[in-house]
Legacy VTK file of the C-alpha trace (Angstrom):
# vtk DataFile Version 3.0
C-alpha trace
ASCII
DATASET POLYDATA
POINTS 663 float
109.370 130.903 82.859
107.061 129.709 85.625
104.478 132.079 87.110
103.258 134.454 84.406
103.738 138.153 85.071
100.363 139.833 85.510
99.162 143.369 84.856
96.252 145.210 86.421
93.989 146.548 83.696
91.497 149.392 84.172
88.882 150.182 81.553
86.889 153.413 81.829
84.384 154.861 79.432
80.917 156.269 78.831
78.117 154.107 80.201
76.680 153.760 76.694
79.697 151.625 75.769
79.590 149.321 78.822
77.827 146.451 77.014
80.251 146.699 74.086
83.239 146.530 76.458
81.810 143.463 78.177
81.315 141.765 74.832
84.822 142.645 73.647
86.443 141.365 76.838
84.429 138.154 76.620
85.550 137.695 73.017
89.174 138.251 74.037
88.892 135.624 76.789
91.962 136.938 78.622
90.742 139.269 81.402
90.168 137.969 84.926
87.600 140.590 85.942
87.802 141.730 89.552
84.887 142.997 91.593
85.256 146.668 92.545
84.406 147.474 96.158
82.337 150.620 96.625
84.013 153.214 98.847
82.947 156.611 97.555
79.577 158.334 97.512
77.930 158.762 94.149
79.410 155.527 92.791
76.968 152.731 91.979
76.943 149.508 90.010
75.677 149.520 86.420
73.426 146.568 87.181
71.913 144.926 84.122
68.200 145.407 83.594
66.236 142.990 85.735
63.882 142.227 82.865
66.731 141.140 80.550
68.174 138.938 83.274
64.827 137.336 84.095
64.211 136.567 80.424
67.660 135.004 80.093
67.194 132.959 83.270
63.915 131.614 81.904
65.475 130.832 78.505
68.400 129.058 80.186
66.021 126.937 82.261
63.973 126.015 79.171
67.078 125.177 77.134
68.456 123.021 79.955
65.119 121.189 80.114
65.220 120.468 76.355
68.859 119.349 76.588
68.176 117.016 79.522
64.979 115.634 77.976
66.542 114.896 74.590
69.612 113.547 76.379
67.436 110.704 77.672
67.026 109.536 74.071
70.525 110.347 72.875
73.135 107.634 72.440
76.683 108.891 72.196
78.868 107.299 69.540
82.063 108.449 71.251
84.508 105.666 72.077
84.850 104.991 75.825
81.733 107.101 76.382
81.569 105.999 80.021
84.798 107.903 80.681
84.874 110.584 77.964
82.144 113.159 77.500
80.900 113.921 74.028
81.910 117.218 72.415
79.756 119.311 70.088
81.731 121.018 67.322
80.286 124.310 66.147
81.492 127.397 64.318
82.110 130.530 66.345
79.725 132.654 64.261
76.993 130.023 64.537
77.491 129.801 68.308
77.202 133.583 68.744
74.010 133.553 66.664
72.199 130.954 68.759
69.087 132.308 70.491
65.787 131.187 71.972
63.916 131.910 68.709
60.652 130.602 67.242
62.237 127.289 66.291
63.364 126.767 69.887
59.943 127.760 71.229
58.317 125.070 69.057
60.927 122.513 70.086
60.488 123.363 73.763
56.701 123.192 73.495
56.766 119.747 71.906
59.366 118.416 74.349
57.387 119.746 77.300
54.174 118.216 75.952
55.794 114.822 75.424
57.521 114.892 78.805
54.318 115.901 80.562
52.280 113.176 78.846
54.954 110.537 79.577
54.822 111.511 83.240
51.014 111.248 83.226
51.201 107.824 81.585
53.681 106.645 84.206
51.431 107.831 87.025
48.298 106.304 85.498
50.044 102.990 84.809
51.250 102.816 88.392
47.732 103.587 89.635
46.289 100.816 87.465
48.887 98.318 88.680
47.960 99.108 92.275
44.272 98.793 91.397
44.802 95.381 89.793
46.719 94.232 92.862
43.872 95.362 95.122
41.192 93.782 92.913
42.881 90.401 92.487
41.508 88.917 95.751
37.987 89.849 94.538
38.306 88.423 91.030
36.097 85.424 91.851
33.257 87.494 93.336
30.288 87.478 90.948
28.776 90.664 92.239
29.082 94.034 90.590
31.057 96.519 92.642
28.191 99.019 92.384
26.045 96.493 94.307
28.435 96.317 97.240
25.987 98.027 99.564
23.759 97.019 102.443
19.978 96.968 102.949
17.698 98.674 105.403
18.643 96.299 108.227
21.938 94.814 107.054
25.262 96.637 106.759
27.719 95.280 104.159
31.342 96.176 103.995
34.354 94.600 102.336
37.992 94.180 103.230
41.046 91.943 103.309
42.878 89.989 105.977
46.199 88.127 105.907
45.708 84.507 104.905
47.812 83.284 107.828
45.565 85.012 110.382
42.153 84.704 108.732
40.889 81.828 110.889
41.979 83.506 114.116
40.274 86.756 113.130
37.119 84.900 112.055
36.960 83.106 115.424
37.460 86.320 117.365
34.613 88.000 115.429
32.184 85.152 116.247
32.729 85.911 119.921
31.869 89.563 119.376
28.445 89.119 117.791
26.151 86.397 116.541
24.536 88.842 114.091
27.523 88.575 111.769
28.210 86.778 108.483
31.654 86.526 106.912
31.975 85.257 103.356
35.304 84.596 101.691
35.188 86.181 98.215
38.592 84.942 97.090
42.261 85.175 97.807
45.482 86.314 96.162
48.903 85.280 97.443
48.925 86.435 101.068
45.535 88.201 101.228
42.005 86.860 101.656
38.990 88.929 100.569
36.002 89.102 102.927
32.441 90.278 102.501
31.192 91.118 105.988
27.429 91.455 106.644
26.102 92.554 110.003
22.908 93.806 111.534
22.948 97.564 111.746
22.305 97.414 115.491
25.640 95.650 116.026
27.716 97.368 113.348
29.536 99.741 115.721
30.746 96.926 117.957
31.786 94.871 114.951
33.725 97.761 113.390
35.500 98.405 116.709
36.446 94.739 116.999
37.682 94.573 113.410
39.804 97.675 113.992
41.748 95.700 116.602
42.618 93.021 114.026
44.550 93.071 110.755
41.334 93.549 108.767
41.720 96.315 106.143
38.520 97.760 104.770
38.523 98.055 100.971
36.201 100.092 98.759
36.228 100.996 95.085
33.879 103.994 94.839
34.849 104.808 91.236
34.206 101.266 89.891
30.876 99.650 89.010
31.464 96.424 87.034
32.399 92.951 88.232
35.927 92.803 89.784
37.169 90.433 87.061
35.862 92.784 84.362
37.461 95.800 86.044
40.788 93.934 86.210
40.571 93.145 82.503
39.700 96.780 81.714
42.697 97.960 83.734
45.015 95.580 81.880
43.619 96.705 78.549
44.156 100.316 79.554
47.781 99.559 80.520
48.332 98.128 77.040
46.824 101.247 75.447
49.068 103.432 77.566
52.062 101.342 76.487
51.258 101.885 72.824
50.787 105.615 73.383
54.060 105.784 75.292
55.843 104.001 72.448
54.521 106.555 69.935
55.652 109.418 72.146
59.101 107.916 72.583
59.398 107.436 68.825
58.626 111.114 68.347
61.118 112.055 71.057
63.712 109.897 69.290
63.047 111.909 66.124
63.532 115.160 68.039
66.820 113.790 69.468
68.530 115.074 66.305
68.322 118.511 67.946
70.215 117.377 71.058
73.508 118.941 69.948
71.665 122.159 69.120
70.214 122.205 72.647
73.640 121.595 74.212
75.145 124.483 72.259
72.169 126.742 72.979
72.522 126.220 76.735
76.163 127.300 76.559
75.326 130.297 74.359
72.599 131.495 76.742
74.849 131.000 79.766
77.499 133.036 77.955
75.038 135.904 77.544
73.938 135.634 81.159
77.583 135.799 82.245
77.919 139.001 80.224
75.019 140.505 82.190
76.210 139.284 85.569
79.780 140.512 85.101
78.409 144.047 84.976
77.823 143.719 88.714
81.607 143.776 89.135
81.867 147.219 87.525
81.611 150.592 89.239
79.751 153.517 87.699
78.703 157.114 88.078
75.760 158.676 86.317
77.534 158.677 82.920
80.682 156.564 83.221
81.725 153.068 84.196
84.930 151.495 85.462
85.970 147.876 84.959
89.124 146.356 86.379
90.846 143.000 86.165
94.061 141.106 85.540
95.768 139.972 82.346
99.059 138.188 81.670
101.729 140.391 80.139
101.671 138.171 77.070
97.963 138.986 76.496
98.272 142.771 76.875
98.155 143.588 73.161
95.299 141.148 72.596
93.175 142.780 75.318
94.106 146.291 74.246
93.095 145.576 70.667
89.834 143.945 71.747
88.785 146.865 73.978
89.568 149.393 71.243
86.855 147.751 69.174
84.310 149.089 71.695
84.944 152.669 70.562
87.328 155.580 70.785
85.697 156.896 73.962
86.888 153.908 75.977
90.219 154.266 77.772
92.365 151.338 78.915
95.417 151.449 81.204
97.813 148.812 82.522
99.994 148.794 85.631
102.101 146.382 87.650
100.604 144.722 90.762
100.936 146.622 94.034
101.662 145.240 97.475
98.618 143.776 99.184
96.722 142.986 95.981
95.580 139.393 95.483
96.850 138.680 92.019
95.559 135.623 90.133
98.170 133.063 89.146
98.753 131.715 85.650
101.511 129.206 84.999
103.772 129.521 81.973
106.232 126.680 81.438
108.000 125.120 78.438
106.105 122.398 76.583
108.077 119.609 78.228
107.287 120.949 81.729
103.631 121.807 81.089
102.239 118.261 81.607
103.477 118.336 85.208
101.292 121.374 85.951
98.564 118.785 86.568
100.319 117.918 89.843
100.657 121.545 90.904
96.964 122.162 90.239
96.028 119.082 92.250
97.856 120.510 95.259
97.003 124.171 94.665
98.443 127.145 92.818
101.303 129.088 94.445
100.793 132.663 95.567
101.761 135.329 93.053
105.464 136.129 93.376
106.234 132.815 95.065
108.075 129.864 93.560
106.298 127.757 90.954
107.064 124.180 92.038
106.277 122.664 88.630
109.816 122.864 87.145
111.258 121.699 90.482
109.110 118.569 90.746
109.046 117.625 87.055
112.361 115.751 86.945
111.758 113.938 90.225
108.231 112.835 89.302
109.537 111.683 85.907
112.143 109.498 87.627
109.787 108.244 90.347
107.112 107.238 87.825
109.681 105.387 85.743
110.981 103.495 88.784
107.452 102.400 89.790
106.659 100.887 86.369
110.250 100.021 85.517
109.594 98.153 82.266
110.434 99.274 78.725
107.583 97.272 77.169
105.023 98.717 79.571
106.415 102.193 78.961
106.010 101.943 75.179
102.462 100.573 75.526
101.568 103.373 77.943
102.974 106.051 75.629
101.111 104.637 72.637
97.795 104.292 74.534
97.985 107.814 75.972
98.929 109.274 72.587
96.002 107.568 70.843
93.548 108.714 73.525
94.824 112.266 73.189
94.758 112.421 69.398
92.020 110.007 68.364
89.410 110.727 71.012
87.551 113.998 71.400
88.678 114.696 74.959
88.737 117.919 76.953
91.917 120.021 77.290
92.369 118.864 80.891
92.287 115.216 79.800
94.824 115.967 77.062
97.159 117.460 79.675
96.832 114.307 81.763
97.558 112.175 78.689
100.712 114.245 78.160
101.698 113.413 81.737
101.158 109.698 81.052
103.214 109.952 77.852
106.066 111.433 79.886
105.609 108.672 82.478
105.701 106.042 79.738
108.961 107.492 78.418
110.452 107.404 81.927
109.330 103.781 82.334
110.937 102.867 79.020
114.241 104.501 80.017
114.313 102.721 83.388
113.327 99.471 81.680
116.224 99.727 79.238
118.622 100.454 82.120
117.389 97.377 84.032
116.901 95.216 80.902
113.212 94.715 81.643
111.034 94.037 78.582
107.619 92.725 79.640
109.462 91.049 82.552
111.089 88.501 80.201
114.224 86.686 81.327
117.492 87.267 79.500
117.198 83.824 77.810
113.806 84.756 76.333
115.081 88.001 74.790
116.654 88.344 71.323
120.443 88.208 71.237
120.990 91.944 70.773
118.948 92.631 73.950
120.940 90.312 76.197
123.230 93.039 77.416
124.436 93.514 80.979
121.927 95.781 82.758
122.993 98.815 84.682
121.110 97.313 87.654
119.277 94.011 88.018
116.359 94.638 90.438
116.128 90.998 91.562
119.850 90.338 91.992
120.660 93.761 93.428
117.715 94.373 95.755
119.879 95.983 98.451
121.485 98.278 95.882
118.028 99.197 94.581
116.778 100.046 98.082
119.883 102.119 98.829
119.494 103.933 95.499
115.863 104.725 96.391
116.923 106.141 99.755
119.730 108.134 98.101
117.233 109.631 95.658
115.044 110.498 98.649
117.966 112.263 100.334
118.568 114.351 97.225
114.836 115.109 96.930
114.405 116.213 100.551
117.677 118.178 100.677
116.754 119.948 97.440
113.373 120.927 98.893
115.088 122.250 102.007
117.539 124.308 99.931
114.621 125.774 97.991
113.128 126.886 101.300
116.474 128.429 102.294
116.382 130.402 99.049
112.790 131.534 99.656
113.509 132.696 103.200
116.768 134.398 102.237
114.997 136.168 99.383
112.376 137.393 101.851
115.115 138.574 104.267
114.378 135.914 106.896
117.987 134.767 107.346
117.503 133.669 110.965
114.891 131.051 110.082
116.876 129.936 107.048
119.958 129.256 109.185
118.487 127.847 112.374
115.661 125.730 110.866
116.953 124.677 107.449
120.739 125.027 107.158
121.324 123.683 110.660
119.392 120.549 109.779
121.428 120.096 106.612
124.646 120.531 108.586
123.412 117.905 110.999
122.781 115.531 108.109
126.207 116.340 106.694
127.892 115.474 110.001
125.983 112.207 110.162
126.914 111.359 106.557
130.601 112.130 107.237
130.551 109.875 110.299
128.923 107.081 108.325
131.313 107.340 105.370
134.547 107.612 107.387
133.522 105.272 110.167
134.771 107.856 112.681
132.992 110.408 114.794
134.133 113.911 113.856
133.789 115.998 117.024
134.465 119.232 115.183
131.582 118.681 112.760
129.126 117.750 115.511
130.251 120.645 117.713
129.745 123.018 114.806
126.232 121.697 114.229
125.200 122.063 117.870
126.790 125.521 117.998
124.786 126.617 114.974
121.557 125.361 116.505
122.173 127.054 119.857
123.561 130.278 118.431
120.662 130.556 116.016
118.067 130.353 118.782
119.895 132.622 121.204
120.678 135.255 118.555
117.058 135.247 117.390
115.803 136.041 120.896
118.418 138.722 121.559
118.406 140.486 118.212
114.925 139.909 116.850
112.853 139.927 120.050
115.360 141.743 122.313
114.546 139.458 125.245
117.490 138.009 127.333
115.171 135.652 129.228
113.906 134.120 126.019
117.515 133.874 124.857
118.264 131.524 127.752
115.164 129.486 126.926
116.427 129.276 123.362
119.252 126.931 124.442
117.042 123.903 125.223
114.928 124.780 122.197
118.036 124.608 120.031
119.049 121.274 121.528
115.543 120.027 120.804
116.256 120.724 117.155
118.628 117.755 117.199
115.562 115.573 117.585
114.437 116.713 114.124
116.971 114.317 112.669
114.501 111.440 113.162
112.028 113.253 110.932
114.563 113.372 108.135
115.387 109.684 108.509
111.728 108.598 108.350
111.250 110.753 105.246
114.228 109.125 103.554
112.946 105.630 104.294
109.556 106.408 102.734
111.269 106.473 99.323
111.849 102.724 99.508
108.284 102.368 98.242
109.642 103.269 94.783
111.788 100.144 94.807
108.919 98.068 96.213
106.499 99.122 93.483
109.075 98.491 90.776
109.783 95.004 92.139
106.048 94.258 92.380
105.565 95.185 88.736
108.485 92.973 87.680
107.437 89.952 89.764
103.779 90.004 88.680
104.908 90.265 85.051
107.201 87.266 85.532
104.337 85.262 87.047
102.242 85.933 83.944
105.113 84.799 81.713
105.559 81.593 83.742
101.824 80.809 83.581
101.825 81.335 79.819
104.862 79.078 79.446
103.137 76.344 81.475
100.053 76.156 79.213
101.583 76.858 75.804
102.280 73.175 75.163
98.633 72.065 75.393
97.454 70.126 72.265
95.333 71.276 69.292
96.483 74.861 69.579
94.577 75.435 72.800
97.812 76.137 74.654
98.853 78.879 72.237
95.474 80.598 72.559
95.483 80.255 76.359
99.062 81.540 76.593
98.210 84.532 74.412
95.200 85.359 76.597
97.255 85.056 79.775
99.978 87.322 78.391
97.632 89.993 77.030
95.161 90.080 79.924
97.777 89.491 82.627
100.221 92.141 81.457
97.374 94.610 80.806
96.113 94.047 84.348
99.618 94.445 85.733
100.136 97.690 83.834
96.805 99.196 84.909
97.255 98.282 88.578
100.826 99.553 88.684
99.839 102.664 86.756
97.616 103.669 89.667
100.453 103.159 92.152
102.939 104.879 89.852
100.811 108.018 89.975
99.584 107.994 93.575
102.837 107.180 95.410
105.172 109.557 93.520
102.513 112.259 93.893
102.438 111.584 97.637
106.229 111.917 97.830
105.988 115.241 96.013
103.132 116.614 98.114
104.269 115.401 101.551
108.040 114.998 101.554
108.969 117.634 98.962
106.276 120.332 99.132
106.250 120.021 102.920
109.759 121.544 102.947
109.024 124.803 101.179
105.733 125.068 99.362
102.478 126.633 100.509
99.523 126.696 98.147
96.864 129.361 98.344
97.166 131.286 95.111
94.038 132.273 93.221
93.925 130.541 89.821
93.694 132.813 86.806
90.155 132.478 85.405
89.607 134.740 82.404
86.137 135.955 81.495
85.241 134.081 78.306
82.511 132.177 76.503
81.025 129.099 78.131
82.346 126.129 76.185
81.701 123.125 78.419
81.024 120.157 76.089
81.741 122.416 73.087
84.574 122.915 70.645
84.385 126.295 68.915
85.915 126.699 65.468
86.702 130.191 64.131
86.020 129.040 60.564
83.225 126.650 59.683
85.482 124.545 57.449
87.807 123.718 60.341
85.400 121.357 62.103
87.077 117.984 62.169
86.307 114.952 64.297
83.944 114.734 67.199
80.258 115.444 66.836
79.010 118.195 64.611
76.149 120.433 65.459
LINES 1 664
663 0 1 2 3 4 5 6 7 8 9 10 11 12 13 14 15 16 17 18 19 20 21 22 23 24 25 26 27 28 29 30 31 32 33 34 35 36 37 38 39 40 41 42 43 44 45 46 47 48 49 50 51 52 53 54 55 56 57 58 59 60 61 62 63 64 65 66 67 68 69 70 71 72 73 74 75 76 77 78 79 80 81 82 83 84 85 86 87 88 89 90 91 92 93 94 95 96 97 98 99 100 101 102 103 104 105 106 107 108 109 110 111 112 113 114 115 116 117 118 119 120 121 122 123 124 125 126 127 128 129 130 131 132 133 134 135 136 137 138 139 140 141 142 143 144 145 146 147 148 149 150 151 152 153 154 155 156 157 158 159 160 161 162 163 164 165 166 167 168 169 170 171 172 173 174 175 176 177 178 179 180 181 182 183 184 185 186 187 188 189 190 191 192 193 194 195 196 197 198 199 200 201 202 203 204 205 206 207 208 209 210 211 212 213 214 215 216 217 218 219 220 221 222 223 224 225 226 227 228 229 230 231 232 233 234 235 236 237 238 239 240 241 242 243 244 245 246 247 248 249 250 251 252 253 254 255 256 257 258 259 260 261 262 263 264 265 266 267 268 269 270 271 272 273 274 275 276 277 278 279 280 281 282 283 284 285 286 287 288 289 290 291 292 293 294 295 296 297 298 299 300 301 302 303 304 305 306 307 308 309 310 311 312 313 314 315 316 317 318 319 320 321 322 323 324 325 326 327 328 329 330 331 332 333 334 335 336 337 338 339 340 341 342 343 344 345 346 347 348 349 350 351 352 353 354 355 356 357 358 359 360 361 362 363 364 365 366 367 368 369 370 371 372 373 374 375 376 377 378 379 380 381 382 383 384 385 386 387 388 389 390 391 392 393 394 395 396 397 398 399 400 401 402 403 404 405 406 407 408 409 410 411 412 413 414 415 416 417 418 419 420 421 422 423 424 425 426 427 428 429 430 431 432 433 434 435 436 437 438 439 440 441 442 443 444 445 446 447 448 449 450 451 452 453 454 455 456 457 458 459 460 461 462 463 464 465 466 467 468 469 470 471 472 473 474 475 476 477 478 479 480 481 482 483 484 485 486 487 488 489 490 491 492 493 494 495 496 497 498 499 500 501 502 503 504 505 506 507 508 509 510 511 512 513 514 515 516 517 518 519 520 521 522 523 524 525 526 527 528 529 530 531 532 533 534 535 536 537 538 539 540 541 542 543 544 545 546 547 548 549 550 551 552 553 554 555 556 557 558 559 560 561 562 563 564 565 566 567 568 569 570 571 572 573 574 575 576 577 578 579 580 581 582 583 584 585 586 587 588 589 590 591 592 593 594 595 596 597 598 599 600 601 602 603 604 605 606 607 608 609 610 611 612 613 614 615 616 617 618 619 620 621 622 623 624 625 626 627 628 629 630 631 632 633 634 635 636 637 638 639 640 641 642 643 644 645 646 647 648 649 650 651 652 653 654 655 656 657 658 659 660 661 662
């Protein structure tokens, strides 16, 4: 099993049952609903009522506001919360019954009121801080702000200048007018406060001159008291705002108990909105509707039973896909292959009817991962850590699949470690007697053998990918391309291997290879394109195919990175062991503690760093060297219409809620 067989499903019935059908299909969670294109007159879309949709949109927005607001005061108690999102566990019946009712309206109103007041407090506090900063240079002025005004003949205005330039500005103003008095009212850090008095006859010239300097006119039209008193009032007001803010936050912290309810409500409302929006994919006449989609063969009975619940007047039919239809792709593999679907999804799903690469890459990735870690101790630790994260933490299904992949990688590392007698990079003398066996391969003593083995594995990997492409092309009837582009290259590699192994050039083998290349090109032009001129041009094109050998050789050499990563893991582990051995003899038990820290932290660091390389580099070999031979992504993933359950875990029966966070 690989790519699941799909069926086209058509559901037709009276328009009165359309909502029931939508609900039943959403409950089934197995139909990938397809949008029907309108081609005939008289056919419309049974669009949901605009009023219902607008109400739902408003309720969704309000619920999201409550969720986000309460989330500011919510502290998750999930382990590793920085990496793992919290899940809300809720019964299915309770989830379906969630609605924007009176309780929610009260909760929303209080949250909105608190949020609005907190925003006002923040704005007012910021305004007061700015006011205090502006008043500080004037704190020593014993004149009420309401008295900052001129007389019949004297104009008074106030402002600030930079302390560094105050003398220069003062001197320049003396040259402008003699009818001018500048009094320093005080200073704060880098600003100096001035009270400028001038005769009204000269005020225009003085203002123009001041405008050319760094003088900034300051006025406080809303204040009346002394500057020092106004500063004290502002500080007192900031304290009052702080106490009010604390009370509001305490109340918000009390409302935080409804955070899980808000999370679930958002998902429930989005589920209902999806049910309205999916109606736009239907087609309808005045009295009937038509819905169409795709289901896996394995889910046929489930969907059929679910749709029957909508009423006897609803008809459902299934048929096989037809040529030209874009069928969604669902992968079905045995449990031991399923973890490797993560890699296929990273690259992209195959087209329906094509080859699922998951079973083909699984064994190779398993081996590559094991070679990159290459230590039995690391492998066991990795398996245990991944298993605990999968079973003890409330993680999403996608994370569980990735943990399964790491468990498989840990098993591969343990197998390779046993074969190379690598247990936390310990030397044979440091191992117990029963573990001092002769390894199948010693990476440090047999480096050349290890490199050659890596290249040999690469040859098998690349050749296998090429043979898969031969199969695909032959299955599609494209024998010419299979022979001239794939088989000819393999024959060329075979001739080279025979020459290398025997130490003699085999003219017959090389002649056969060149003949295949030339004949393939010439025959293609004569038979397929019926063009003699192009047939002649096919000869140099066939000879050019010999140059493709260098591409194969560079691909093979790229597999030496597997040996390099394995050696790096071993050597770093040995360095940690040597460092621990050097300090273990320190007196008063300090050496034992230091050695333990070095071993734990050092080996953990080594495992984590090599874990990244053990995933990235084997994945690159799969995607570039292997998939590049035969695989083309582009399939549409199978996405069934179902309830929204992001951050939720739905339980059919209320008593089944275990672990995680309960609503």
